[in-house]
N, C-alpha and C positions, 0 to 999 in steps of 0.2 A: 393340667398335669397329664403326662403320658406314662405308659408302662416303660420301664427301663428294660434293657436286654436281659439283665439278671432276673427281673420279675417275670418276664416272659418265659425264661428258662424254668423258673419255679412253677409257673402255671402249667407249662407243658409237661413237667414231671408229675405234677398232681394228677394230670389226665391219664397218666400211665397206670395208676392204681385202678383195680377192679372195684367199681362202686357198687356192684351187685353182691359183693361178699366182703364182710368184715374180716374174714379169715384168710384172705389172699393179700399178701404183701409183695414188695419188690426188694431187690437187692441191687445196688449200684456197685459194680466191681471197680477195683482200683485201675483197671485198664480202660474204664469209660472216659469219654471226653471230659476235659477239665471243667467245662461249663456245666455238665451234668453232675459231676462231683460237687461243685460249688453250690448247685441248686439243692441237692439233697442235704448238704450240710446246713444250708440256710433254713430249709424246712424243719430240720431237726432242732436247730437253735430256736426256732419260733414255736417249737412244741406241736408241730403239725404232723410229724411222724415219730415213731418210737425208737429208731436207731440212727446213728450217724450215717449209715449206708442204706437207709430206707426203712426196712421193717414194715410196720403196719401204720395206717393212718390213725391218729388220735380222734376223739370225738369232734374236736374243732377242725381237724384236718379233713374229716369226712364232709363236714358242712362246707368248708371252703372249696373242696374238690367238686362237690355237687354244684356250688355256685359257678365255678369255672366251667363245668360241663354245660350248664344252662346258658351261660354267656356264649360259649362256642356254638351251641346249637342255634341260638337266635341269630348270631352273626353269619352262620353258614346258610341260612335260609335265603332263597332268592327273593328279591323284592317283586311285588306284584305290580 
């Protein structure tokens, strides 16, 4: 199984949230690219963020975003 383009968009959007602060959210404006609007809508429907245009991450959203951040960090490491 591979990530779909939609799933990658959702992962990329999760990485836009500040994981160092629960009090920092994001807002996806109506002028944003459709793929970003679709991604935030999907995250909201999955109950990973609090508003259809972003808001804050839910507890599960924070966990998933932390996992995505860890995956990205590992994949970004240069092999020895």
